[in-house]
DSSP file (Angstrom, degrees, kcal/mol; ACC not computed):
  #  RESIDUE AA STRUCTURE BP1 BP2  ACC     N-H-->O    O-->H-N    N-H-->O    O-->H-N    TCO  KAPPA ALPHA  PHI   PSI    X-CA   Y-CA   Z-CA
    1    1 A M              0   0    0      0, 0.0     2,-0.1     0, 0.0     0, 0.0   0.000 360.0 360.0 360.0 136.2   41.4   99.1  -88.0
    2    2 A R        -     0   0    0      1,-0.1     2,-0.1     2,-0.0     0, 0.0  -0.418 360.0-114.3 -72.6 148.9   44.9   97.9  -87.4
    3    3 A T     >  -     0   0    0      1,-0.1     4,-1.8    -2,-0.1     3,-0.5  -0.463  26.6-108.8 -82.4 162.4   47.4   99.7  -85.3
    4    4 A W  H  > S+     0   0    0      1,-0.2     4,-1.8     2,-0.2     5,-0.1   0.716 120.1  60.7 -63.9 -18.3   50.5  101.3  -86.6
    5    5 A Q  H  > S+     0   0    0      2,-0.2     4,-2.5     3,-0.2    -1,-0.2   0.900 103.7  49.3 -72.7 -39.0   52.5   98.5  -84.8
    6    6 A A  H  > S+     0   0    0     -3,-0.5     4,-2.6     2,-0.2     5,-0.2   0.960 113.3  47.1 -59.3 -49.6   50.7   95.9  -87.0
    7    7 A R  H  X S+     0   0    0     -4,-1.8     4,-1.9     2,-0.2    99,-0.2   0.885 112.4  48.9 -60.6 -41.6   51.5   97.9  -90.1
    8    8 A F  H  X S+     0   0    0     -4,-1.8     4,-2.2     2,-0.2    -1,-0.2   0.903 112.1  49.9 -63.1 -48.1   55.1   98.4  -89.1
    9    9 A T  H  X S+     0   0    0     -4,-2.5     4,-2.1     1,-0.2    -2,-0.2   0.843 111.3  48.4 -66.1 -38.2   55.4   94.6  -88.4
   10   10 A A  H  X S+     0   0    0     -4,-2.6     4,-2.0    -5,-0.2    94,-0.2   0.887 112.6  46.6 -71.4 -37.8   53.9   93.7  -91.7
   11   11 A A  H  X S+     0   0    0     -4,-1.9     4,-1.9    35,-0.2    -2,-0.2   0.924 114.8  47.3 -67.3 -44.8   56.2   96.2  -93.7
   12   12 A C  H  X S+     0   0    0     -4,-2.2     4,-2.6     2,-0.2     5,-0.2   0.925 111.1  52.9 -67.8 -43.0   59.3   94.9  -91.7
   13   13 A L  H  X S+     0   0    0     -4,-2.1     4,-2.7     1,-0.2    -1,-0.2   0.938 109.3  49.7 -57.7 -49.2   58.2   91.2  -92.4
   14   14 A G  H  X S+     0   0    0     -4,-2.0     4,-1.9    90,-0.3    -1,-0.2   0.865 112.8  45.0 -61.5 -41.8   58.0   91.9  -96.1
   15   15 A V  H  X S+     0   0    0     -4,-1.9     4,-2.2     2,-0.2    -1,-0.2   0.896 113.0  50.8 -67.1 -43.3   61.4   93.4  -96.2
   16   16 A C  H  X S+     0   0    0     -4,-2.6     4,-3.4     2,-0.2    -2,-0.2   0.919 110.8  49.2 -65.2 -49.6   63.0   90.6  -94.0
   17   17 A V  H  X S+     0   0    0     -4,-2.7     4,-1.8    -5,-0.2    -1,-0.2   0.917 111.2  49.1 -62.8 -43.4   61.5   87.8  -96.3
   18   18 A A  H  X S+     0   0    0     -4,-1.9     4,-1.4     2,-0.2    -2,-0.2   0.939 113.4  47.2 -55.1 -50.6   62.7   89.6  -99.5
   19   19 A A  H >< S+     0   0    0     -4,-2.2     3,-0.5     1,-0.2     4,-0.3   0.946 113.5  47.7 -64.2 -48.9   66.2   89.9  -97.9
   20   20 A L  H >< S+     0   0    0     -4,-3.4     3,-0.9     1,-0.2    -1,-0.2   0.843 108.0  55.2 -62.1 -29.7   66.2   86.2  -96.7
   21   21 A L  H 3< S+     0   0    0     -4,-1.8    15,-0.7     1,-0.2    -1,-0.2   0.792 107.8  52.1 -70.3 -29.3   65.1   84.9 -100.2
   22   22 A G  T << S+     0   0    0     -4,-1.4    -1,-0.2    -3,-0.5    16,-0.2   0.325  71.9 143.9 -97.3  13.3   68.0   86.7 -101.8
   23   23 A C    <   +     0   0    0     -3,-0.9    13,-0.2    -4,-0.3     2,-0.1  -0.256  46.7  52.0 -50.2 135.6   70.9   85.4  -99.8
   24   24 A G  S    S-     0   0    0     11,-0.1     2,-0.4    10,-0.0    10,-0.0  -0.279  74.0-117.4 117.0 163.7   74.0   84.9 -101.9
   25   25 A D        +     0   0    0     -2,-0.1     2,-0.3    12,-0.0    -2,-0.0  -0.994  34.3 154.3-138.4 141.5   75.9   87.2 -104.3
   26   26 A T        -     0   0    0     -2,-0.4     8,-0.0     2,-0.1    -2,-0.0  -0.970  35.6-157.2-163.2 152.6   76.5   87.0 -107.9
   27   27 A D        +     0   0    0     -2,-0.3     3,-0.1    37,-0.1    -1,-0.0   0.266  61.2 117.4-113.0   4.2   77.2   89.2 -110.8
   28   28 A D  S    S-     0   0    0      1,-0.1     3,-0.1     3,-0.0    -2,-0.1  -0.344  76.0 -94.6 -68.2 151.6   76.0   86.6 -113.5
   29   29 A P        -     0   0    0      0, 0.0    -1,-0.1     0, 0.0     2,-0.1  -0.343  60.0 -73.5 -61.5 155.8   73.1   87.4 -115.6
   30   30 A L        +     0   0    0     -3,-0.1     6,-0.0     3,-0.1    69,-0.0  -0.288  64.7 160.5 -57.2 124.6   69.7   86.2 -114.4
   31   31 A T    >   -     0   0    0     -3,-0.1     3,-2.0     4,-0.1    -3,-0.0  -0.925  56.7 -97.2-133.2 158.2   69.3   82.5 -114.8
   32   32 A P  T 3  S+     0   0    0      0, 0.0    -2,-0.1     0, 0.0    -1,-0.0   0.804 125.0  47.5 -50.1 -23.5   66.9   80.0 -113.2
   33   33 A D  T 3  S+     0   0    0      2,-0.0     3,-0.1     3,-0.0    -3,-0.1   0.498  87.4 107.9 -96.5   2.1   69.7   79.1 -110.7
   34   34 A S  S <  S-     0   0    0     -3,-2.0     3,-0.1     1,-0.1    -4,-0.0  -0.490  78.8 -96.0 -79.4 152.4   70.8   82.6 -109.8
   35   35 A P        -     0   0    0      0, 0.0     2,-0.3     0, 0.0   -13,-0.1  -0.139  43.5-100.7 -62.0 153.1   70.0   84.0 -106.4
   36   36 A T        -     0   0    0    -15,-0.7    63,-0.1   -13,-0.2     2,-0.0  -0.625  40.1-106.1 -77.4 143.3   66.9   86.2 -106.0
   37   37 A A        -     0   0    0     61,-0.4     2,-0.4    -2,-0.3   -14,-0.1  -0.318  34.1-138.3 -62.5 142.0   67.5   89.9 -105.9
   38   38 A R        -     0   0    0    -16,-0.2    25,-2.1   -17,-0.1     2,-0.4  -0.839  13.5-118.2-106.7 140.2   67.2   91.5 -102.3
   39   39 A V  E     +A   62   0A   0     -2,-0.4    23,-0.2    23,-0.2     3,-0.1  -0.675  31.7 174.5 -79.5 125.3   65.4   94.9 -101.5
   40   40 A L  E     +     0   0A   0     21,-2.8     2,-0.3    -2,-0.4    22,-0.2   0.688  64.5  15.2-100.2 -27.0   67.9   97.2 -100.0
   41   41 A Y  E     -A   61   0A   0     20,-1.7    20,-2.5   -26,-0.0     2,-0.4  -0.995  49.2-172.7-151.0 134.6   65.8  100.4  -99.7
   42   42 A V  E     -A   60   0A   0     -2,-0.3    18,-0.2    18,-0.2     3,-0.1  -0.976  20.9-147.8-131.4 121.3   62.1  101.3  -99.9
   43   43 A S  S    S+     0   0    0     16,-2.6     2,-0.4    -2,-0.4    17,-0.1   0.727  81.9  32.4 -66.4 -28.0   61.6  105.1  -99.9
   44   44 A K        +     0   0    0     15,-0.3     2,-0.4     2,-0.0    -1,-0.2  -0.941  66.9 172.6-132.6 115.5   58.2  105.2  -98.1
   45   45 A L        -     0   0    0     -2,-0.4     2,-1.6    -3,-0.1    62,-0.1  -0.952  40.2-118.4-118.4 140.0   57.4  102.7  -95.5
   46   46 A D        +     0   0    0     -2,-0.4   -35,-0.2    60,-0.4    60,-0.1  -0.638  52.0 154.8 -80.4  87.1   54.3  102.9  -93.2
   47   47 A L        -     0   0    0     -2,-1.6    -1,-0.2     1,-0.1   -39,-0.1   0.206  62.8 -30.9 -98.1  12.3   56.3  103.1  -90.0
   48   48 A G  S    S-     0   0    0      2,-0.1     2,-0.3   -45,-0.0    -1,-0.1  -0.971 103.8 -14.2 158.4-172.8   53.7  104.9  -87.9
   49   49 A P  S    S+     0   0    0      0, 0.0     2,-0.3     0, 0.0    -2,-0.0  -0.384  81.8 119.8 -61.1 113.9   50.8  107.4  -88.0
   50   50 A Q        -     0   0    0     -2,-0.3     2,-0.4    58,-0.3    58,-0.1  -0.962  55.3-117.3-165.4 163.0   50.9  109.1  -91.4
   51   51 A T        -     0   0    0     -2,-0.3     2,-0.3    56,-0.0    59,-0.2  -0.876  17.5-156.8-112.2 142.3   48.9  109.5  -94.4
   52   52 A F  E     -d  110   0B   0     57,-2.3    59,-3.4    -2,-0.4     2,-0.5  -0.869  15.2-133.6-112.9 147.1   49.7  108.4  -97.9
   53   53 A V  E >   -d  111   0B   0     -2,-0.3     3,-2.8    57,-0.2    35,-0.3  -0.874  29.1-103.8-110.7 133.8   48.2  110.0 -101.1
   54   54 A Y  T 3  S+     0   0    0     57,-3.2    35,-0.2    -2,-0.5    59,-0.2  -0.247 108.8  20.2 -58.1 130.9   46.8  107.9 -103.9
   55   55 A G  T 3  S+     0   0    0     33,-3.7    -1,-0.3     1,-0.3    34,-0.1   0.191  83.8 145.3  90.3 -16.3   49.4  108.0 -106.7
   56   56 A Q    <   -     0   0    0     -3,-2.8    32,-2.7    32,-0.2    -1,-0.3  -0.328  50.4-117.2 -60.4 137.9   52.2  108.9 -104.6
   57   57 A T  E     - B   0  87A   0     30,-0.2     2,-0.4    -3,-0.1    30,-0.2  -0.454  23.2-163.2 -85.0 147.7   55.5  107.2 -105.9
   58   58 A V  E     - B   0  86A   0     28,-2.7    28,-2.0    -2,-0.1     2,-0.4  -0.995  10.3-145.7-127.7 135.5   57.6  104.8 -103.9
   59   59 A R  E     - B   0  85A   0     -2,-0.4   -16,-2.6    26,-0.2     2,-0.5  -0.862  12.1-168.9-103.2 134.5   61.3  103.9 -105.0
   60   60 A V  E     -AB  42  84A   0     24,-2.9    24,-2.3    -2,-0.4     2,-0.5  -0.991   2.8-162.9-123.0 123.2   62.5  100.4 -104.4
   61   61 A I  E     -AB  41  83A   0    -20,-2.5   -21,-2.8    -2,-0.5   -20,-1.7  -0.935   5.7-160.7-109.8 132.6   66.3   99.6 -104.8
   62   62 A F  E     -A   39   0A   0     20,-2.5   -23,-0.2    -2,-0.5     3,-0.1  -0.730  27.4-123.1-106.2 160.6   67.5   96.2 -105.2
   63   63 A D  S    S+     0   0    0    -25,-2.1     2,-0.3    -2,-0.3   -24,-0.1   0.734  96.3   0.0 -74.0 -22.8   70.9   94.8 -104.6
   64   64 A R  S    S-     0   0    0    -26,-0.2    -1,-0.1    17,-0.1   -37,-0.1  -0.944 104.9 -62.1-149.1 168.7   71.1   93.5 -108.2
   65   65 A D        -     0   0    0     -2,-0.3    17,-0.2     1,-0.2   -28,-0.1  -0.379  43.0-161.0 -48.0 115.5   68.8   93.6 -111.2
   66   66 A P        -     0   0    0      0, 0.0    32,-0.9     0, 0.0     2,-0.2   0.505  26.9-137.8 -84.5  -2.9   65.7   91.6 -110.1
   67   67 A G  S    S+     0   0    0     14,-0.1     2,-0.3    30,-0.1    14,-0.0  -0.603  70.1  11.1  80.8-148.4   64.5   91.0 -113.8
   68   68 A V  S    S-     0   0    0     -2,-0.2    30,-1.0    -3,-0.1     2,-0.4  -0.518  73.2-165.8 -71.2 127.4   60.8   91.4 -114.5
   69   69 A V  E     -E   97   0C   0     -2,-0.3     2,-0.4    28,-0.2    28,-0.2  -0.977   3.0-165.5-119.0 127.0   59.2   93.0 -111.4
   70   70 A T  E     -E   96   0C   0     26,-2.3    26,-2.1    -2,-0.4     2,-0.6  -0.944  10.6-154.3-115.3 135.0   55.3   92.9 -111.2
   71   71 A V  E  >  -E   95   0C   0     -2,-0.4     4,-1.0     4,-0.4    24,-0.2  -0.927  17.6-145.9-108.6 113.9   53.2   94.9 -109.0
   72   72 A E  T  4 S+     0   0    0     22,-2.8    22,-0.4    -2,-0.6     4,-0.1  -0.306  71.2  45.4 -77.9 163.7   49.8   93.3 -108.2
   73   73 A H  T  4 S-     0   0    0      1,-0.2    -1,-0.2    20,-0.1    16,-0.1   0.937 134.4 -46.4  70.2  54.2   46.5   95.3 -107.7
   74   74 A D  T  4 S+     0   0    0      1,-0.2     2,-0.3    -3,-0.1    -1,-0.2   0.729  92.4 159.6  72.8  25.9   46.7   97.7 -110.6
   75   75 A G     <  -     0   0    0     -4,-1.0     2,-0.4    11,-0.0    -4,-0.4  -0.602  28.4-155.0 -83.2 138.6   50.2   98.7 -110.1
   76   76 A D        -     0   0    0     -2,-0.3    11,-0.9    11,-0.3     2,-0.4  -0.924  10.8-156.9-111.0 141.0   52.5  100.4 -112.7
   77   77 A L  E     -C   86   0A   0     -2,-0.4     2,-0.3     9,-0.2     9,-0.2  -0.928   9.7-175.2-121.0 135.9   56.2  100.0 -112.5
   78   78 A A  E     +C   85   0A   0      7,-3.2     7,-2.7    -2,-0.4     2,-0.1  -0.874  41.5  47.7-124.4 161.4   58.8  102.3 -114.0
   79   79 A G  E     -C   84   0A   0     -2,-0.3     2,-0.3     5,-0.2     5,-0.2  -0.267  59.9-123.0  98.1-179.9   62.7  102.0 -114.1
   80   80 A S  E >   +C   83   0A   0      3,-0.7     3,-1.6    -2,-0.1     2,-0.1  -0.907  64.8  12.8-151.5 167.6   65.1   99.3 -114.9
   81   81 A G  T 3  S-     0   0    0     -2,-0.3   -14,-0.1     1,-0.3   -17,-0.1  -0.358 125.7 -17.0  57.2-124.6   68.0   97.5 -113.2
   82   82 A T  T 3  S+     0   0    0    -17,-0.2   -20,-2.5    -2,-0.1     2,-0.6   0.544 122.8  75.5 -91.6  -9.8   68.2   98.1 -109.5
   83   83 A N  E <   +BC  61  80A   0     -3,-1.6    -3,-0.7   -22,-0.2     2,-0.3  -0.926  56.8 169.0-112.6 108.1   66.1  101.1 -109.3
   84   84 A R  E     -BC  60  79A   0    -24,-2.3   -24,-2.9    -2,-0.6     2,-0.3  -0.906  13.5-165.3-116.6 149.4   62.3  100.8 -109.6
   85   85 A V  E     +BC  59  78A   0     -7,-2.7    -7,-3.2    -2,-0.3     2,-0.3  -0.989   9.8 171.1-135.6 140.1   59.3  103.1 -108.9
   86   86 A F  E     -BC  58  77A   0    -28,-2.0   -28,-2.7    -2,-0.3     2,-0.4  -0.942  29.0-121.4-142.1 163.7   55.7  102.4 -108.5
   87   87 A A  E     -B   57   0A   0    -11,-0.9     2,-0.5    -2,-0.3   -11,-0.3  -0.855  30.7-110.7-110.2 146.4   52.7  104.6 -107.5
   88   88 A I        +     0   0    0    -32,-2.7   -33,-3.7    -2,-0.4   -32,-0.2  -0.639  51.5 148.6 -76.9 122.7   50.5  103.7 -104.5
   89   89 A K        +     0   0    0     -2,-0.5     2,-0.3     1,-0.4    -1,-0.2   0.597  64.0   4.7-124.3 -34.3   47.1  102.7 -105.6
   90   90 A R  S    S-     0   0    0    -17,-0.0    -1,-0.4    18,-0.0    17,-0.1  -0.889  78.5 -93.0-148.4 175.1   45.9  100.1 -103.0
   91   91 A S  S    S+     0   0    0     -2,-0.3    15,-0.2     1,-0.2     2,-0.1  -0.979 100.8  33.7-143.8 127.6   47.0   98.6  -99.7
   92   92 A P  S    S-     0   0    0      0, 0.0     2,-0.5     0, 0.0    14,-0.3   0.583  78.5-163.0 -80.2 159.6   48.6   96.2  -99.3
   93   93 A M  E     - F   0 105C   0     12,-3.4    12,-3.5    -2,-0.1     2,-0.6  -0.932   3.4-156.6-105.3 125.7   50.8   96.3 -102.5
   94   94 A R  E     - F   0 104C   0     -2,-0.5   -22,-2.8   -22,-0.4     2,-0.4  -0.917   7.3-168.9-113.0 118.8   52.5   93.0 -103.4
   95   95 A L  E     -EF  71 103C   0      8,-3.5     8,-2.3    -2,-0.6     2,-0.4  -0.865   7.7-178.1-101.3 137.1   55.7   93.2 -105.6
   96   96 A T  E     +EF  70 102C   0    -26,-2.1   -26,-2.3    -2,-0.4     2,-0.3  -0.948   2.0 178.0-127.2 151.5   57.0   90.0 -107.1
   97   97 A W  E >>  -EF  69 101C   0      4,-2.8     4,-1.2    -2,-0.4     3,-0.8  -0.927  37.6 -49.4-150.5 175.7   60.1   89.4 -109.3
   98   98 A Q  T 34 S+     0   0    0    -30,-1.0     3,-0.4   -32,-0.9   -61,-0.4   0.016 115.9  18.4 -50.4 141.0   62.2   86.9 -111.0
   99   99 A N  T 34 S-     0   0    0      1,-0.2    -1,-0.2   -63,-0.1   -63,-0.1   0.766 132.9 -59.5  72.5  21.9   63.3   83.8 -109.3
  100  100 A G  T <4 S+     0   0    0     -3,-0.8     2,-0.3     1,-0.2    -1,-0.2   0.684  79.6 157.1  77.7  27.6   60.6   84.1 -106.5
  101  101 A G  E  <  +F   97   0C   0     -4,-1.2    -4,-2.8    -3,-0.4     2,-0.3  -0.614  14.7 179.6 -78.4 142.1   61.2   87.3 -104.8
  102  102 A V  E     +F   96   0C   0     -2,-0.3     2,-0.3    -6,-0.2    -6,-0.2  -0.992  14.3 178.2-141.6 148.1   58.3   88.9 -103.0
  103  103 A L  E     -F   95   0C   0     -8,-2.3    -8,-3.5    -2,-0.3     2,-0.5  -0.951  10.9-160.9-148.0 129.3   57.7   92.1 -101.0
  104  104 A V  E     -F   94   0C   0     -2,-0.3     2,-0.4   -10,-0.2   -90,-0.3  -0.944  11.3-172.8-113.4 125.1   54.3   93.1  -99.5
  105  105 A L  E     -F   93   0C   0    -12,-3.5   -12,-3.4    -2,-0.5     2,-0.5  -0.937   8.9-155.4-120.4 147.2   53.9   96.8  -98.5
  106  106 A E        -     0   0    0     -2,-0.4     2,-0.5   -14,-0.3   -60,-0.4  -0.963   9.5-177.4-121.4 119.8   51.0   98.2  -96.6
  107  107 A Y        -     0   0    0     -2,-0.5     3,-0.1   -17,-0.1   -56,-0.0  -0.965  18.3-158.3-125.2 120.8   50.0  102.0  -96.9
  108  108 A D        +     0   0    0     -2,-0.5   -58,-0.3     1,-0.3     2,-0.1  -0.959  66.5  22.7-148.5 124.0   47.1  103.0  -94.7
  109  109 A P  S    S-     0   0    0      0, 0.0   -57,-2.3     0, 0.0     2,-0.5   0.522  70.3-168.2 -87.0 153.4   45.3  105.3  -94.9
  110  110 A I  E     -d   52   0B   0    -59,-0.2     2,-0.3    -2,-0.1   -57,-0.2  -0.957  11.4-162.8-112.0 116.9   45.5  106.2  -98.7
  111  111 A E  E     -d   53   0B   0    -59,-3.4   -57,-3.2    -2,-0.5     2,-0.1  -0.670  19.3-117.1 -94.4 146.7   43.8  109.6  -99.3
  112  112 A R              0   0    0     -2,-0.3   -57,-0.1   -59,-0.2    -1,-0.1  -0.483 360.0 360.0 -70.8 155.8   42.7  110.9 -102.8
  113  113 A E              0   0    0    -59,-0.2    -1,-0.1    -2,-0.1   -60,-0.0   0.422 360.0 360.0 -67.6 360.0   44.4  114.0 -104.0
């Protein structure tokens, strides 16, 4: 089993990669040449010893509309524009969005309700 430090590092690296991929600023509609949206906030991060409940919602806020966002591993996504919400169903969860953005979040352990 991984330590909380490893989970913290994985969560931070995912946020940092997403932020670095999104350098630049534009208010233009999404086009193939527009910068990738950056993640500004994730409501629940695994930052230490804590338990997550299956189906618990997580809010992700972007600096601009990321376009189509996909949650891999049975993830459902709600919301539009810069504000998106998904439910914790597996760990790790991988979010991808238009123009190559990616965020990997790890929630461990996940308990049933």
